[in-house]
C-alpha positions as CSV (number, residue, x, y, z in Angstrom):
1,M,0.3,0.1,0.2
2,A,3.5,2.1,0.8
3,D,4.2,1.4,-2.8
4,E,1.2,2.1,-4.5
5,K,0.7,5.7,-3.0
6,P,3.1,7.4,-5.0
7,E,2.3,5.9,-8.1
8,Q,-1.8,6.9,-8.0
9,Q,0.0,10.3,-7.2
10,N,1.9,10.7,-10.3
11,D,-1.5,9.1,-12.2
12,N,-3.8,11.8,-10.4
13,N,-1.1,14.5,-11.5
14,K,-0.9,13.9,-15.1
15,Q,-5.2,13.6,-15.4
16,R,-4.9,16.7,-14.0
17,D,-2.0,18.0,-16.4
18,E,-4.1,16.5,-19.3
19,R,-7.6,18.7,-18.0
20,P,-8.3,21.7,-20.6
21,E,-7.4,25.0,-19.1
22,P,-10.9,27.1,-18.1
23,P,-11.3,30.3,-20.8
24,P,-10.4,33.5,-19.1
25,Q,-12.7,35.5,-16.9
26,K,-12.6,38.2,-19.5
27,S,-14.0,36.5,-22.6
28,R,-17.2,36.4,-20.7
29,R,-17.8,39.2,-19.9
30,R,-16.9,40.1,-23.8
31,F,-19.8,37.7,-24.6
32,I,-22.4,39.2,-22.5
33,V,-21.4,42.8,-23.3
34,I,-21.9,41.5,-26.6
35,G,-25.4,40.3,-26.0
36,V,-26.5,42.6,-24.1
37,V,-25.7,45.7,-26.6
38,A,-27.3,43.6,-29.6
39,V,-30.8,43.5,-27.4
40,L,-30.6,47.2,-26.8
41,V,-29.8,47.8,-30.4
42,V,-32.5,45.2,-31.5
43,G,-34.5,47.2,-29.1
44,A,-33.5,50.5,-30.1
45,V,-34.3,49.5,-33.8
46,L,-38.0,47.9,-32.7
47,F,-38.4,51.5,-31.2
48,W,-37.8,53.4,-33.7
49,W,-39.1,51.6,-36.3
50,H,-42.2,51.4,-34.0
51,S,-42.6,55.0,-32.9
52,T,-41.7,56.1,-36.8
53,Y,-44.2,53.9,-38.8
54,Y,-47.1,53.6,-35.9
55,E,-48.9,55.8,-33.9
56,D,-50.6,54.1,-30.5
57,T,-52.7,55.4,-27.7
58,D,-54.4,53.8,-24.7
59,D,-56.7,56.9,-23.9
60,A,-59.4,55.3,-26.5
61,Q,-62.8,53.0,-25.9
62,V,-65.5,52.0,-27.8
63,N,-68.5,54.2,-28.6
64,G,-72.0,53.6,-30.1
65,H,-75.8,55.2,-30.2
66,L,-77.3,55.7,-27.2
67,I,-81.1,56.0,-28.4
68,Q,-83.3,57.4,-26.2
69,I,-87.0,56.0,-26.7
70,S,-89.6,58.4,-25.9
71,A,-93.3,58.8,-26.0
72,R,-94.7,60.8,-29.2
73,I,-98.3,61.2,-27.4
74,T,-100.1,61.1,-24.1
75,G,-101.7,57.7,-23.1
76,H,-101.9,54.7,-20.8
77,V,-99.0,52.2,-21.2
78,V,-101.3,48.8,-21.4
79,K,-98.4,46.7,-22.2
80,L,-94.7,46.5,-22.0
81,N,-92.5,43.7,-24.2
82,V,-89.2,44.0,-23.0
83,D,-87.0,43.7,-20.7
84,E,-83.7,44.9,-18.6
85,N,-80.7,44.2,-20.9
86,Q,-82.8,42.7,-23.2
87,Y,-81.8,42.2,-27.1
88,V,-84.6,43.3,-29.7
89,D,-83.9,43.6,-32.9
90,A,-85.7,46.4,-35.1
91,G,-89.2,46.9,-35.7
92,T,-90.0,45.2,-32.0
93,V,-92.5,46.2,-30.4
94,L,-91.3,47.9,-26.9
95,V,-93.9,49.5,-25.2
96,E,-97.5,49.8,-26.1
97,V,-100.2,52.8,-25.4
98,D,-104.1,52.3,-25.1
99,P,-105.4,53.2,-28.9
100,K,-109.1,53.6,-27.7
101,D,-108.9,57.5,-27.8
102,Y,-106.7,57.5,-30.8
103,E,-108.7,55.1,-32.6
104,V,-112.1,57.5,-32.1
105,A,-110.4,60.2,-33.6
106,V,-109.4,58.6,-36.8
107,Q,-112.9,57.5,-37.0
108,Q,-114.0,61.1,-36.3
109,D,-112.1,62.6,-38.8
110,E,-112.9,60.0,-41.6
111,A,-116.3,61.3,-41.3
112,N,-115.1,64.8,-41.7
113,L,-113.0,64.1,-44.8
114,Q,-116.3,62.5,-46.6
115,S,-118.7,65.8,-45.0
116,A,-116.2,67.7,-46.6
117,E,-116.0,65.9,-49.4
118,A,-119.5,66.0,-50.0
119,A,-119.3,70.0,-49.8
120,Y,-116.5,69.7,-52.2
121,E,-118.9,68.1,-55.0
122,A,-121.6,70.3,-54.8
123,A,-119.6,73.4,-54.9
124,K,-117.9,72.2,-58.3
125,V,-120.9,71.1,-59.7
126,N,-122.8,74.5,-58.9
127,V,-119.9,76.3,-60.9
128,P,-121.3,75.0,-64.5
129,V,-124.4,75.7,-63.7
130,I,-123.9,79.1,-62.3
131,N,-122.2,79.9,-65.7
132,I,-125.5,78.3,-67.7
133,N,-127.8,80.4,-65.5
134,T,-126.0,83.5,-65.5
135,G,-125.9,83.5,-69.3
136,S,-128.8,82.9,-69.8
137,T,-129.8,85.8,-67.3
138,L,-127.5,88.1,-69.6
139,S,-129.8,87.2,-72.2
140,S,-132.8,87.8,-71.4
141,A,-131.6,91.0,-69.1
142,G,-130.3,92.4,-72.6
143,A,-133.3,91.5,-74.3
144,D,-135.9,93.3,-71.3
145,V,-133.6,96.2,-71.8
146,S,-134.8,96.5,-75.7
147,S,-138.3,95.6,-75.2
148,A,-138.3,98.2,-72.7
149,T,-136.7,101.1,-74.7
150,A,-139.1,100.2,-77.6
151,T,-141.9,100.2,-75.3
152,V,-140.7,103.8,-74.2
153,A,-140.3,104.8,-77.7
154,Q,-143.9,103.6,-78.2
155,T,-145.4,105.2,-75.0
156,Q,-144.2,108.1,-76.1
157,K,-145.7,108.2,-79.5
158,Q,-148.9,108.0,-77.5
159,L,-148.2,110.4,-75.3
160,E,-147.6,113.1,-78.5
161,A,-150.9,111.6,-79.5
162,A,-153.0,112.1,-76.8
163,E,-151.2,115.3,-76.7
164,A,-152.5,116.0,-80.0
165,G,-156.1,115.1,-78.9
166,V,-156.2,117.5,-76.4
167,A,-155.1,120.3,-78.4
168,Q,-158.2,119.2,-81.0
169,A,-160.6,119.0,-77.9
170,E,-159.6,121.8,-77.1
171,A,-160.6,123.2,-80.4
172,N,-163.7,122.0,-80.5
173,N,-164.8,122.8,-77.3
174,T,-163.7,126.3,-77.7
175,K,-166.1,126.8,-80.7
176,S,-168.9,125.2,-79.0
177,Q,-169.0,127.3,-75.9
178,L,-168.5,130.5,-78.3
179,D,-171.3,129.1,-80.8
180,L,-173.5,128.8,-77.5
181,E,-172.9,132.0,-75.8
182,R,-173.9,133.4,-79.4
183,Y,-177.1,131.5,-79.6
184,I,-178.0,132.4,-76.4
185,P,-179.5,135.9,-77.2
186,L,-180.5,134.8,-80.1
187,V,-183.1,132.0,-78.6
188,Q,-184.1,134.9,-76.6
189,K,-185.1,136.7,-79.5
190,D,-186.5,133.6,-81.3
191,V,-184.1,134.6,-83.9
192,I,-183.3,130.7,-84.3
193,S,-185.4,128.1,-82.9
194,K,-185.2,126.0,-79.7
195,Q,-184.7,122.8,-81.9
196,Q,-181.3,124.6,-82.8
197,F,-180.1,126.3,-79.4
198,D,-180.4,122.4,-77.8
199,A,-178.2,120.8,-80.5
200,A,-175.6,123.9,-80.1
201,V,-176.0,123.3,-76.2
202,A,-175.6,119.3,-76.8
203,A,-172.5,120.4,-79.0
204,A,-170.8,122.3,-76.6
205,N,-171.2,119.5,-74.1
206,G,-170.1,117.0,-75.8
207,N,-167.0,119.2,-76.8
208,K,-166.4,119.6,-72.9
209,A,-167.1,115.9,-72.1
210,A,-164.6,115.2,-75.2
211,L,-161.9,117.6,-74.0
212,A,-162.1,115.9,-70.1
213,Q,-161.9,112.5,-71.7
214,S,-158.4,113.4,-74.0
215,Q,-156.6,115.4,-71.1
216,A,-157.3,111.8,-69.1
217,N,-155.8,110.3,-72.2
218,L,-152.8,112.4,-72.0
219,L,-152.2,111.6,-68.4
220,A,-152.8,108.0,-69.0
221,A,-149.9,108.5,-71.9
222,Q,-147.8,110.3,-69.4
223,D,-147.9,107.2,-66.9
224,G,-147.6,105.3,-69.8
225,V,-144.0,106.9,-70.4
226,R,-143.3,107.1,-67.2
227,I,-144.0,103.2,-66.3
228,A,-141.9,103.0,-69.6
229,R,-138.8,104.3,-68.4
230,D,-139.4,102.9,-65.4
231,R,-139.1,99.3,-66.7
232,V,-136.3,100.4,-68.8
233,A,-134.5,101.4,-65.8
234,Q,-135.1,98.3,-63.7
235,A,-134.1,96.6,-67.5
236,Q,-130.6,98.0,-67.6
237,A,-130.7,97.6,-63.5
238,S,-131.0,93.6,-64.0
239,F,-129.0,93.9,-67.6
240,K,-125.9,95.1,-65.2
241,T,-126.9,92.4,-62.8
242,A,-126.4,90.6,-64.8
243,Q,-123.0,91.6,-66.3
244,T,-121.9,90.5,-63.5
245,A,-121.3,86.7,-64.7
246,P,-118.0,85.6,-65.1
247,Q,-117.7,87.4,-61.2
248,Q,-120.1,85.4,-59.7
249,V,-118.6,82.4,-61.9
250,A,-115.2,83.1,-60.5
251,I,-117.1,83.2,-56.7
252,Q,-118.2,79.6,-57.1
253,K,-114.9,78.9,-57.9
254,A,-113.5,80.3,-55.3
255,K,-116.0,78.3,-52.9
256,A,-114.9,75.1,-54.7
257,D,-111.4,75.7,-54.6
258,Q,-112.1,76.7,-51.0
259,A,-114.2,73.4,-50.2
260,A,-111.2,71.4,-51.9
261,A,-109.1,73.3,-49.2
262,E,-111.1,71.9,-46.6
263,V,-110.8,68.5,-48.0
264,E,-107.1,68.7,-47.8
265,Q,-107.0,70.2,-44.6
266,V,-109.4,67.4,-43.0
267,R,-107.5,64.6,-45.0
268,A,-104.3,66.1,-43.1
269,Q,-106.1,65.7,-39.9
270,L,-107.1,62.3,-40.6
271,D,-103.0,61.5,-41.8
272,Q,-102.1,63.0,-38.4
273,A,-104.8,61.1,-36.4
274,K,-103.5,58.0,-38.2
275,L,-99.9,58.7,-37.0
276,N,-101.0,59.4,-33.6
277,L,-102.3,56.1,-33.4
278,S,-99.5,54.3,-34.9
279,Y,-97.6,56.1,-32.5
280,T,-99.6,54.2,-29.7
281,K,-97.2,50.8,-30.6
282,I,-93.5,52.2,-29.7
283,V,-91.1,50.4,-32.1
284,A,-87.4,50.1,-31.8
285,P,-85.5,51.8,-34.8
286,V,-82.7,49.9,-34.9
287,A,-81.9,46.7,-33.1
288,G,-80.1,47.0,-29.9
289,I,-79.9,46.3,-26.2
290,V,-82.3,47.3,-23.6
291,T,-81.0,49.6,-20.9
292,R,-82.2,51.9,-18.0
293,K,-85.9,51.0,-18.5
294,S,-87.9,53.5,-16.4
295,V,-91.5,52.8,-17.8
296,E,-93.7,50.5,-16.4
297,I,-97.6,48.7,-17.1
298,G,-100.0,50.8,-16.2
299,Q,-98.3,54.9,-16.2
300,N,-99.5,57.4,-17.9
301,V,-96.7,59.2,-20.1
302,S,-96.5,62.4,-21.7
303,V,-95.2,63.4,-24.5
304,G,-91.2,63.4,-24.8
305,Q,-91.0,61.3,-21.5
306,N,-87.9,58.6,-21.9
307,M,-88.6,55.3,-21.4
308,M,-85.6,53.7,-21.9
309,T,-82.5,53.1,-23.8
310,L,-81.4,51.6,-26.4
311,V,-77.8,50.8,-27.2
312,S,-77.1,50.2,-31.1
313,L,-74.2,47.6,-31.5
314,D,-74.6,47.7,-35.2
315,D,-73.1,50.6,-35.7
316,I,-69.6,51.0,-33.2
317,W,-66.9,53.1,-34.1
318,I,-63.2,53.8,-31.5
319,T,-63.1,57.3,-30.5
320,A,-59.5,57.7,-29.8
321,N,-57.8,60.9,-27.7
322,F,-54.2,60.9,-29.2
323,K,-51.8,63.6,-28.7
324,E,-51.1,66.4,-30.6
325,T,-47.5,65.7,-31.1
326,Q,-48.8,62.2,-32.6
327,L,-50.6,64.0,-35.2
328,D,-48.2,65.4,-37.4
329,H,-48.4,62.3,-40.2
330,M,-51.9,60.9,-39.5
331,R,-54.8,61.6,-42.1
332,A,-58.1,60.0,-42.8
333,G,-57.8,56.9,-44.2
334,Q,-54.5,55.6,-42.7
335,A,-55.0,51.8,-41.6
336,V,-55.8,51.0,-37.7
337,T,-55.2,48.1,-35.3
338,V,-57.3,48.2,-32.5
339,T,-56.8,45.5,-29.8
340,V,-59.6,45.1,-26.5
341,D,-58.8,45.0,-23.6
342,A,-62.0,42.8,-22.7
343,Y,-61.3,40.2,-25.0
344,G,-57.0,38.8,-24.2
345,G,-55.9,41.4,-27.1
346,R,-58.7,40.2,-28.9
347,K,-57.5,42.6,-32.5
348,Y,-60.0,44.5,-35.2
349,D,-58.8,46.3,-38.3
350,G,-60.0,49.8,-38.7
351,K,-59.4,53.0,-40.5
352,I,-59.2,56.6,-39.2
353,S,-62.6,58.4,-40.5
354,Q,-62.5,61.5,-39.2
355,I,-59.8,63.7,-37.2
356,G,-61.7,66.1,-34.3
357,G,-62.1,69.8,-35.0
358,A,-61.0,70.5,-31.4
359,T,-58.7,69.2,-28.4
360,G,-61.4,67.2,-25.7
361,S,-60.6,70.3,-23.2
362,V,-62.2,72.9,-25.3
363,L,-64.9,70.5,-25.9
364,S,-65.7,70.1,-22.1
365,L,-68.2,71.3,-20.0
366,F,-65.5,74.1,-18.6
367,P,-62.4,74.8,-20.9
368,P,-59.4,76.1,-19.2
369,E,-58.6,79.4,-18.8
370,N,-55.0,79.8,-20.1
371,A,-55.0,83.9,-19.9
372,T,-53.0,83.8,-16.5
373,G,-50.0,84.4,-15.6
374,N,-49.7,80.8,-14.0
375,Y,-50.0,79.3,-17.2
376,V,-48.2,76.0,-17.9
377,K,-48.3,74.5,-21.6
378,V,-49.7,71.1,-21.2
379,V,-50.0,68.7,-24.2
380,Q,-53.5,68.1,-25.4
381,R,-55.3,65.6,-26.7
382,I,-57.4,65.9,-29.5
383,P,-60.2,62.8,-30.2
384,V,-60.2,60.5,-33.9
385,R,-62.5,58.5,-34.9
386,I,-61.8,55.0,-36.0
387,D,-64.3,53.0,-38.0
388,L,-63.7,48.7,-38.4
389,T,-63.0,48.3,-42.0
390,D,-65.5,45.8,-42.3
391,P,-68.5,45.8,-39.7
392,K,-69.5,42.1,-39.8
393,Q,-66.2,41.8,-37.7
394,N,-68.4,42.6,-34.7
395,S,-71.4,40.2,-36.1
396,D,-70.8,38.5,-32.5
397,H,-71.7,42.1,-30.6
398,L,-69.1,41.3,-28.6
399,L,-67.8,45.5,-28.7
400,R,-70.3,47.4,-26.5
401,P,-69.8,51.4,-25.8
402,G,-67.4,51.8,-22.9
403,M,-64.8,49.5,-23.8
404,S,-61.5,50.8,-23.4
405,V,-59.1,49.3,-26.3
406,E,-55.6,50.1,-27.4
407,P,-55.5,51.7,-31.6
408,K,-52.3,51.4,-33.4
409,V,-52.1,53.3,-36.3
410,R,-50.0,53.3,-39.5
411,V,-49.0,56.3,-40.6
412,K,-46.2,55.7,-42.6
413,N,-45.7,52.6,-45.1
């Protein structure tokens, strides 16, 4: 055992001599430094690439239409067809209001329309009737004027004849009265016979009576002339009245037009009544989810009263608030990748459709007052609207208004 120890020691020494020497410590450090530098370079390149070709923000959310469902009429709610957070299709009847009052209004307006149409038909028929009647009246009045004028001429001739008869009767009466005066002394002296004197008396009395008759005929002829002239005046007045035939026809046409306008007015009232009847069924204008329901069966609602909110899930967009320093190369139409926080990073493809016209602070309820001595410059944010390139991406309606998202915009190709 003592002899073997030196040999074993020699073997061990040989084995230690045959082992490779470990690399220097400096070489290991060099590899580590090179690796770190490579990682930093790659990171710097990726950062430069991302900051040069992309802009992103975490200040973004999903937006959509929040439709306030309200009543357009007053009434009593008799039926409620939806519950809170229920999905409904477009055209679904949400609320029903008691329609009885509005049905009665429709029936009344229908009756009024029939009455107005009958009045219009009567007024329209009277237009040609009045046209014919006034034409006939005008012709008749013209003939009456001509006839009355001719009668005046005739009575004037009769008056002249009566005046001549009076003159003749006066002459005869004068002669007979003179003869009678001459016969009186002669009969007293018996120069003439009693028979001749009686004949002279009879002739004087007859001529006196003839004078009275002629004077009466003259008065009658004068009255006839006056009456004939009155008839002429009356016929001329009737003729002037008949000359208003076009105006009378125009008046009747105006009445017919007024009746037609009343028909249209009543028809409009009937249409409004039918609209009010249709408003008793409140339907969903678009598909969406019902929320904030504040109406119940038996409740009386008024015009404009909000009953529920309908959240539309078909028309969805993203509102991203980018810093003003990020908008240098941002334009409408650029491609956007939207990552949704709620679904484990699910991505949607979109594009920029609009860039806001003002910053969010300016559009806030209380804009900042910068005209002070303590003004500090703060980077502002401007809202940018992003629409989905294909709305079918949200066919499962997973995107809901208010969800947080992270859009990444490709600003350079």
